[in-house]
C-alpha positions as a LaTeX table, in Angstrom:
\begin{tabular}{lrrr}
\hline
Residue & $x$ (\AA) & $y$ (\AA) & $z$ (\AA) \\
\hline
Met1 & 20.38 & 38.24 & $-15.03$ \\
Pro2 & 17.03 & 40.02 & $-14.64$ \\
His3 & 14.59 & 37.76 & $-12.90$ \\
Asn4 & 11.91 & 38.02 & $-15.63$ \\
Met5 & 14.20 & 36.71 & $-18.37$ \\
Asp6 & 13.21 & 33.18 & $-19.44$ \\
Leu7 & 14.44 & 30.39 & $-21.69$ \\
Arg8 & 11.74 & 31.05 & $-24.28$ \\
Gln9 & 13.14 & 34.53 & $-24.87$ \\
Leu10 & 16.73 & 33.28 & $-25.09$ \\
Arg11 & 15.84 & 30.47 & $-27.49$ \\
Ala12 & 13.82 & 32.87 & $-29.65$ \\
Phe13 & 16.74 & 35.30 & $-29.90$ \\
Val14 & 19.25 & 32.57 & $-30.82$ \\
Ser15 & 16.90 & 31.00 & $-33.35$ \\
Val16 & 16.25 & 34.34 & $-35.05$ \\
Val17 & 19.98 & 34.90 & $-35.42$ \\
Gln18 & 20.61 & 31.35 & $-36.66$ \\
Thr19 & 17.77 & 31.33 & $-39.20$ \\
Gly20 & 18.08 & 34.98 & $-40.25$ \\
Ser21 & 14.40 & 35.84 & $-39.91$ \\
Phe22 & 11.51 & 35.87 & $-37.49$ \\
Ser23 & 9.34 & 33.74 & $-39.75$ \\
Arg24 & 11.92 & 30.95 & $-40.11$ \\
Ala25 & 12.66 & 31.07 & $-36.38$ \\
Ala26 & 8.94 & 30.73 & $-35.68$ \\
Arg27 & 8.73 & 27.60 & $-37.83$ \\
Ala28 & 11.84 & 26.13 & $-36.17$ \\
Leu29 & 10.47 & 26.76 & $-32.68$ \\
Gly30 & 6.86 & 25.85 & $-33.40$ \\
Met31 & 5.69 & 29.31 & $-32.40$ \\
Ser32 & 3.86 & 32.08 & $-34.16$ \\
Gln33 & 5.91 & 34.83 & $-35.75$ \\
Ser34 & 4.35 & 37.42 & $-33.48$ \\
Ala35 & 5.24 & 35.32 & $-30.39$ \\
Val36 & 8.87 & 35.09 & $-31.49$ \\
Ser37 & 9.02 & 38.83 & $-32.16$ \\
Gln38 & 7.45 & 39.56 & $-28.79$ \\
Ala39 & 9.89 & 37.22 & $-26.97$ \\
Val40 & 12.91 & 38.95 & $-28.50$ \\
Arg41 & 11.47 & 42.39 & $-27.73$ \\
Gln42 & 10.82 & 41.36 & $-24.11$ \\
Leu43 & 14.41 & 40.14 & $-23.83$ \\
Glu44 & 15.71 & 43.47 & $-25.10$ \\
Asp45 & 13.46 & 45.31 & $-22.66$ \\
Glu46 & 14.70 & 43.19 & $-19.75$ \\
Leu47 & 18.33 & 43.87 & $-20.70$ \\
Asn48 & 17.61 & 47.48 & $-21.71$ \\
Val49 & 19.70 & 47.05 & $-24.85$ \\
Arg50 & 19.04 & 46.52 & $-28.56$ \\
Leu51 & 20.24 & 43.04 & $-29.62$ \\
Leu52 & 19.05 & 43.17 & $-33.25$ \\
Asp53 & 19.18 & 45.97 & $-35.80$ \\
Arg54 & 15.97 & 45.67 & $-37.83$ \\
Thr55 & 15.17 & 47.28 & $-41.16$ \\
Thr56 & 12.46 & 46.49 & $-43.67$ \\
Arg57 & 14.97 & 44.49 & $-45.73$ \\
Ser58 & 17.53 & 43.14 & $-43.27$ \\
Leu59 & 18.03 & 41.76 & $-39.78$ \\
Gln60 & 21.45 & 42.01 & $-38.18$ \\
Leu61 & 23.00 & 41.60 & $-34.77$ \\
Ser62 & 23.86 & 44.81 & $-33.01$ \\
Lys63 & 27.33 & 45.19 & $-31.55$ \\
Ile64 & 26.02 & 44.30 & $-28.09$ \\
Gly65 & 24.04 & 41.43 & $-29.59$ \\
Ser66 & 27.22 & 40.04 & $-31.17$ \\
Glu67 & 28.93 & 40.03 & $-27.78$ \\
Phe68 & 25.87 & 38.59 & $-26.03$ \\
Leu69 & 25.19 & 35.72 & $-28.47$ \\
Pro70 & 28.15 & 33.33 & $-27.81$ \\
Gly71 & 27.54 & 33.22 & $-24.08$ \\
Ile72 & 23.83 & 32.52 & $-24.55$ \\
Gln73 & 24.59 & 29.79 & $-27.08$ \\
Arg74 & 26.95 & 28.15 & $-24.58$ \\
Leu75 & 24.38 & 28.44 & $-21.81$ \\
Leu76 & 21.64 & 26.85 & $-23.91$ \\
Ala77 & 23.96 & 24.10 & $-25.17$ \\
Asp78 & 25.00 & 23.25 & $-21.59$ \\
Leu79 & 21.38 & 23.21 & $-20.48$ \\
Asp80 & 20.35 & 20.96 & $-23.37$ \\
His81 & 23.23 & 18.63 & $-22.54$ \\
Gln82 & 22.19 & 18.44 & $-18.89$ \\
Leu83 & 18.57 & 17.79 & $-19.82$ \\
Gln84 & 19.63 & 15.02 & $-22.18$ \\
Asp85 & 21.76 & 13.48 & $-19.44$ \\
Leu86 & 18.73 & 13.54 & $-17.16$ \\
Arg87 & 16.57 & 11.84 & $-19.80$ \\
Asp88 & 19.31 & 9.26 & $-20.39$ \\
Leu89 & 19.50 & 8.49 & $-16.68$ \\
Arg90 & 15.73 & 8.24 & $-16.43$ \\
Glu91 & 15.71 & 5.78 & $-19.31$ \\
Tyr92 & 18.81 & 3.91 & $-18.01$ \\
Arg93 & 20.78 & 4.76 & $-21.13$ \\
Arg94 & 23.67 & 6.23 & $-19.18$ \\
Gly95 & 25.06 & 6.12 & $-15.66$ \\
His96 & 27.41 & 4.14 & $-13.45$ \\
Val97 & 26.80 & 1.35 & $-10.96$ \\
Thr98 & 29.26 & $-0.24$ & $-8.54$ \\
Ile99 & 28.44 & $-3.72$ & $-7.28$ \\
Ala100 & 30.39 & $-5.94$ & $-4.89$ \\
Cys101 & 30.13 & $-9.74$ & $-4.93$ \\
Val102 & 31.71 & $-12.68$ & $-3.23$ \\
Pro103 & 34.22 & $-14.24$ & $-5.68$ \\
Ser104 & 32.13 & $-17.28$ & $-6.70$ \\
Val105 & 29.24 & $-15.03$ & $-7.74$ \\
Ala106 & 31.54 & $-12.68$ & $-9.64$ \\
Leu107 & 33.05 & $-15.67$ & $-11.43$ \\
Arg108 & 29.95 & $-17.64$ & $-12.42$ \\
Leu109 & 26.81 & $-15.52$ & $-12.20$ \\
Met110 & 27.79 & $-11.96$ & $-13.03$ \\
Pro111 & 29.46 & $-12.42$ & $-16.46$ \\
Gly112 & 26.17 & $-13.61$ & $-17.98$ \\
Val113 & 24.19 & $-10.97$ & $-16.11$ \\
Leu114 & 26.49 & $-8.17$ & $-17.29$ \\
Ala115 & 26.50 & $-9.41$ & $-20.89$ \\
Ala116 & 22.69 & $-9.21$ & $-20.98$ \\
Phe117 & 22.76 & $-5.86$ & $-19.16$ \\
Gln118 & 25.22 & $-4.42$ & $-21.68$ \\
Arg119 & 22.94 & $-5.35$ & $-24.56$ \\
Glu120 & 20.04 & $-3.51$ & $-22.91$ \\
His121 & 22.01 & $-0.56$ & $-21.49$ \\
Pro122 & 25.21 & $-0.10$ & $-23.54$ \\
Met123 & 25.92 & 3.39 & $-22.14$ \\
Val124 & 25.84 & 2.34 & $-18.47$ \\
Asn125 & 29.23 & 1.63 & $-16.88$ \\
Val126 & 29.45 & $-1.09$ & $-14.23$ \\
Thr127 & 32.27 & $-1.61$ & $-11.73$ \\
Leu128 & 32.37 & $-5.15$ & $-10.32$ \\
Lys129 & 34.32 & $-5.69$ & $-7.12$ \\
Glu130 & 35.26 & $-9.16$ & $-5.86$ \\
Ile131 & 35.59 & $-8.77$ & $-2.12$ \\
Ser132 & 34.81 & $-10.76$ & 1.02 \\
Arg133 & 31.36 & $-11.00$ & 2.56 \\
His134 & 32.28 & $-8.77$ & 5.51 \\
Ser135 & 33.82 & $-6.14$ & 3.22 \\
Ile136 & 30.67 & $-6.11$ & 1.07 \\
Phe137 & 28.51 & $-5.18$ & 4.04 \\
Gly138 & 30.90 & $-2.39$ & 5.02 \\
Ala139 & 31.03 & $-1.03$ & 1.46 \\
Leu140 & 27.23 & $-0.97$ & 1.29 \\
Arg141 & 26.90 & 0.87 & 4.59 \\
Ser142 & 29.50 & 3.47 & 3.60 \\
Gly143 & 27.98 & 4.00 & 0.15 \\
Asp144 & 31.12 & 2.87 & $-1.69$ \\
Val145 & 28.99 & 0.34 & $-3.60$ \\
Glu146 & 25.33 & 0.50 & $-4.58$ \\
Leu147 & 24.59 & $-3.23$ & $-4.70$ \\
Gly148 & 26.06 & $-6.33$ & $-3.13$ \\
Ile149 & 25.65 & $-10.10$ & $-3.41$ \\
Ala150 & 26.69 & $-12.24$ & $-0.45$ \\
Asn151 & 25.48 & $-14.94$ & 1.90 \\
Met152 & 24.28 & $-14.77$ & 5.52 \\
Pro153 & 23.46 & $-11.03$ & 5.77 \\
Gly154 & 21.99 & $-11.46$ & 9.25 \\
Glu155 & 19.74 & $-8.87$ & 10.86 \\
Asp156 & 21.11 & $-5.48$ & 9.89 \\
Pro157 & 18.74 & $-2.49$ & 9.91 \\
Glu158 & 21.04 & $-0.62$ & 7.53 \\
Leu159 & 20.76 & $-3.27$ & 4.79 \\
Asp160 & 17.85 & $-4.48$ & 2.69 \\
Ala161 & 18.44 & $-8.08$ & 1.53 \\
Arg162 & 16.44 & $-10.12$ & $-0.99$ \\
Leu163 & 17.00 & $-13.86$ & $-1.39$ \\
Leu164 & 18.54 & $-14.34$ & $-4.82$ \\
Leu165 & 19.38 & $-18.04$ & $-5.08$ \\
Thr166 & 20.42 & $-21.10$ & $-3.12$ \\
Asp167 & 23.29 & $-23.39$ & $-4.06$ \\
Thr168 & 24.54 & $-26.60$ & $-2.50$ \\
Phe169 & 27.97 & $-27.76$ & $-1.41$ \\
Ala170 & 29.84 & $-30.48$ & $-3.27$ \\
Leu171 & 33.34 & $-31.87$ & $-2.90$ \\
Val172 & 35.88 & $-31.14$ & $-5.63$ \\
Met173 & 38.59 & $-33.72$ & $-6.26$ \\
Arg174 & 40.87 & $-35.04$ & $-8.97$ \\
Arg175 & 39.28 & $-37.52$ & $-11.33$ \\
Asp176 & 41.78 & $-40.14$ & $-10.19$ \\
His177 & 40.98 & $-39.62$ & $-6.48$ \\
Ala178 & 39.58 & $-42.63$ & $-4.56$ \\
Leu179 & 36.42 & $-40.70$ & $-3.62$ \\
Ala180 & 35.62 & $-40.10$ & $-7.29$ \\
Gly181 & 34.30 & $-43.66$ & $-7.43$ \\
Gln182 & 31.44 & $-42.76$ & $-5.06$ \\
Thr183 & 28.16 & $-41.10$ & $-6.00$ \\
Ser184 & 28.30 & $-38.92$ & $-2.87$ \\
Val185 & 30.72 & $-38.13$ & $-0.06$ \\
Thr186 & 30.05 & $-37.44$ & 3.62 \\
Trp187 & 31.66 & $-34.50$ & 5.37 \\
Gln188 & 33.47 & $-37.03$ & 7.58 \\
Glu189 & 34.97 & $-38.73$ & 4.54 \\
Ala190 & 35.93 & $-35.36$ & 3.09 \\
Ala191 & 37.70 & $-34.36$ & 6.30 \\
Thr192 & 39.60 & $-37.64$ & 6.40 \\
Ala193 & 40.73 & $-37.17$ & 2.80 \\
Gly194 & 42.35 & $-33.83$ & 3.65 \\
Leu195 & 40.44 & $-30.59$ & 3.18 \\
Ile196 & 41.48 & $-27.46$ & 1.35 \\
Ala197 & 39.11 & $-24.69$ & 2.42 \\
Met198 & 38.34 & $-21.03$ & 1.94 \\
Gly199 & 39.92 & $-18.73$ & 4.51 \\
Val200 & 38.40 & $-17.96$ & 7.89 \\
Gly201 & 35.77 & $-15.24$ & 7.67 \\
Thr202 & 34.74 & $-15.92$ & 4.08 \\
Gly203 & 31.09 & $-16.75$ & 3.45 \\
Ile204 & 31.92 & $-20.21$ & 2.10 \\
Arg205 & 34.01 & $-21.03$ & 5.16 \\
Leu206 & 31.25 & $-19.88$ & 7.53 \\
Glu207 & 28.73 & $-22.17$ & 5.84 \\
Met208 & 31.22 & $-25.03$ & 5.88 \\
Glu209 & 31.97 & $-24.66$ & 9.59 \\
Arg210 & 28.28 & $-24.70$ & 10.42 \\
Ala211 & 28.08 & $-28.13$ & 8.77 \\
Met212 & 31.27 & $-29.69$ & 10.16 \\
Ser213 & 31.25 & $-31.68$ & 13.39 \\
Gly214 & 33.40 & $-34.21$ & 15.24 \\
Pro215 & 36.70 & $-35.04$ & 13.54 \\
Ala216 & 35.88 & $-32.64$ & 10.76 \\
Arg217 & 36.45 & $-29.77$ & 13.18 \\
Ser218 & 40.18 & $-30.53$ & 13.21 \\
Gly219 & 40.39 & $-27.96$ & 10.44 \\
Pro220 & 41.56 & $-27.93$ & 6.83 \\
Leu221 & 45.07 & $-28.74$ & 5.71 \\
Tyr222 & 45.31 & $-25.61$ & 3.56 \\
Glu223 & 43.37 & $-22.39$ & 3.16 \\
Ala224 & 42.97 & $-19.89$ & 0.33 \\
Glu225 & 41.01 & $-16.70$ & $-0.29$ \\
His226 & 39.64 & $-17.40$ & $-3.77$ \\
Pro227 & 37.78 & $-20.45$ & $-5.17$ \\
Ala228 & 40.03 & $-20.47$ & $-8.24$ \\
Thr229 & 43.05 & $-20.94$ & $-5.96$ \\
Leu230 & 41.38 & $-23.91$ & $-4.25$ \\
Leu231 & 40.68 & $-25.53$ & $-7.59$ \\
Ala232 & 44.31 & $-25.10$ & $-8.64$ \\
Met233 & 45.47 & $-26.71$ & $-5.39$ \\
Val234 & 43.08 & $-29.65$ & $-5.84$ \\
Glu235 & 44.28 & $-30.07$ & $-9.41$ \\
Ala236 & 47.86 & $-30.20$ & $-8.11$ \\
Gly237 & 46.88 & $-33.07$ & $-5.79$ \\
Val238 & 47.12 & $-31.16$ & $-2.49$ \\
Gly239 & 43.71 & $-32.33$ & $-1.25$ \\
Val240 & 39.94 & $-32.03$ & $-1.79$ \\
Ala241 & 37.82 & $-28.89$ & $-1.49$ \\
Pro242 & 34.20 & $-28.35$ & $-0.42$ \\
Leu243 & 32.68 & $-25.59$ & $-2.54$ \\
Pro244 & 29.15 & $-24.35$ & $-3.35$ \\
Thr245 & 27.80 & $-25.08$ & $-6.81$ \\
Leu246 & 28.59 & $-21.66$ & $-8.30$ \\
Ala247 & 32.29 & $-22.22$ & $-7.54$ \\
Leu248 & 32.54 & $-25.76$ & $-8.91$ \\
Pro249 & 34.65 & $-26.59$ & $-11.97$ \\
Ala250 & 32.94 & $-27.29$ & $-15.28$ \\
Glu251 & 31.78 & $-30.88$ & $-15.75$ \\
Ser252 & 34.04 & $-31.00$ & $-18.81$ \\
His253 & 37.14 & $-30.12$ & $-16.77$ \\
Pro254 & 39.92 & $-32.51$ & $-17.88$ \\
Ser255 & 41.28 & $-33.38$ & $-14.43$ \\
Leu256 & 38.74 & $-32.26$ & $-11.82$ \\
Thr257 & 35.34 & $-33.62$ & $-10.85$ \\
Phe258 & 32.98 & $-33.26$ & $-7.90$ \\
Arg259 & 30.53 & $-35.30$ & $-5.85$ \\
Ser260 & 27.57 & $-34.26$ & $-3.70$ \\
Leu261 & 28.36 & $-33.70$ & $-0.02$ \\
Val262 & 25.95 & $-35.36$ & 2.38 \\
Ala263 & 25.49 & $-35.96$ & 6.09 \\
Pro264 & 24.61 & $-33.18$ & 6.25 \\
His265 & 23.31 & $-31.69$ & 3.01 \\
Val266 & 24.54 & $-28.08$ & 3.15 \\
Gln267 & 23.16 & $-25.12$ & 1.25 \\
Arg268 & 24.28 & $-21.55$ & 0.85 \\
Gln269 & 21.74 & $-18.77$ & 0.45 \\
Leu270 & 22.87 & $-15.76$ & $-1.55$ \\
Tyr271 & 21.18 & $-12.39$ & $-1.18$ \\
Leu272 & 20.98 & $-9.30$ & $-3.37$ \\
Ile273 & 21.61 & $-6.45$ & $-0.95$ \\
Lys274 & 21.26 & $-2.68$ & $-1.01$ \\
Arg275 & 21.33 & 0.10 & 1.55 \\
Ala276 & 18.03 & 0.31 & 3.44 \\
Gly277 & 16.09 & 3.53 & 3.08 \\
Arg278 & 18.13 & 4.78 & 0.13 \\
Asp279 & 16.82 & 4.86 & $-3.42$ \\
Leu280 & 18.92 & 3.20 & $-6.08$ \\
Ser281 & 20.06 & 5.27 & $-9.04$ \\
Pro282 & 18.12 & 4.64 & $-12.28$ \\
Ala283 & 21.02 & 2.55 & $-13.59$ \\
Gly284 & 21.23 & 0.75 & $-10.24$ \\
Arg285 & 17.54 & $-0.16$ & $-10.42$ \\
Ala286 & 18.03 & $-1.51$ & $-13.92$ \\
Leu287 & 20.97 & $-3.67$ & $-12.82$ \\
Tyr288 & 19.04 & $-4.85$ & $-9.73$ \\
Arg289 & 16.30 & $-6.18$ & $-12.02$ \\
Gly290 & 18.88 & $-7.64$ & $-14.39$ \\
Ile291 & 20.57 & $-9.59$ & $-11.59$ \\
Ile292 & 17.25 & $-11.08$ & $-10.47$ \\
Ala293 & 16.39 & $-12.05$ & $-14.05$ \\
Gly294 & 19.85 & $-13.55$ & $-14.58$ \\
Ala295 & 19.65 & $-15.62$ & $-11.41$ \\
Gln296 & 16.19 & $-16.91$ & $-12.28$ \\
Ala297 & 17.28 & $-17.78$ & $-15.81$ \\
Arg298 & 20.24 & $-19.72$ & $-14.46$ \\
Val299 & 18.57 & $-21.69$ & $-11.69$ \\
Gly300 & 14.82 & $-21.54$ & $-12.36$ \\
Pro301 & 12.02 & $-20.11$ & $-10.22$ \\
Asp302 & 12.91 & $-22.25$ & $-7.18$ \\
Arg303 & 16.29 & $-20.41$ & $-7.02$ \\
Glu304 & 18.21 & $-23.53$ & $-6.14$ \\
Ile305 & 21.31 & $-24.88$ & $-7.83$ \\
Val306 & 21.79 & $-28.54$ & $-7.05$ \\
Ala307 & 25.07 & $-30.33$ & $-7.64$ \\
Pro308 & 24.88 & $-33.58$ & $-9.66$ \\
\hline
\end{tabular}
């Protein structure tokens, strides 16, 4: 394509053909009739061909113009589509975001966040991955996910972490369990009752082990990789399970209840994490803000969820 050819000339040519006259094309393009005529003439000069056969009474495509038109229409349509995609991305109307969360966050926080996000950005697709804390950090570093939510990020120069919320540990048990008669339970009492715990290496287990001491360090009776599995095991009468507030059963649960864990009082800090030094996509930035708003709406400005 000659280097002096421009989009104004191409759009003028197509509009003249579509409207059937220079005057109507000028109105459609918001240009003067002489400017449209000049643009088409310049295009013909650049190509060194006649695209339109002009008479005082008619305006028709030349044979070369007929062959040239479909390709130019496709080119302009593709360009307009790409420009619209760019505007949609800039305005967060379209795009795709992948976020990885520890299971308790995916279960209790993200559904409400994504419901609100969908109302604001219905054309943005979100992939939510429930993976372990360690896997989240690896996925962020590799670029497999754009955002992550996990606890205990540590000092990692590759990751940028913002404190999102804090929740506290409580002990889940059956409503007919002996400890259900207490207002709170110590970690020692929980260990004696028989613990069911998250698997080694999970964020919940790491926080739990930091709190346990003495006889409690004898270890749990059973382990599982997902909070929902622990709750099912407690419901079956296997034991009791220490879990942070986001992973607790609903207060209306027919057979499970929970009591605050004390001595010590243990909290889990959850962080919203992204790759350091890398800009988020427009859709990613929108979801980042949506997650912060959702967390604040759920727990208040102090960002702490406290078990009853």
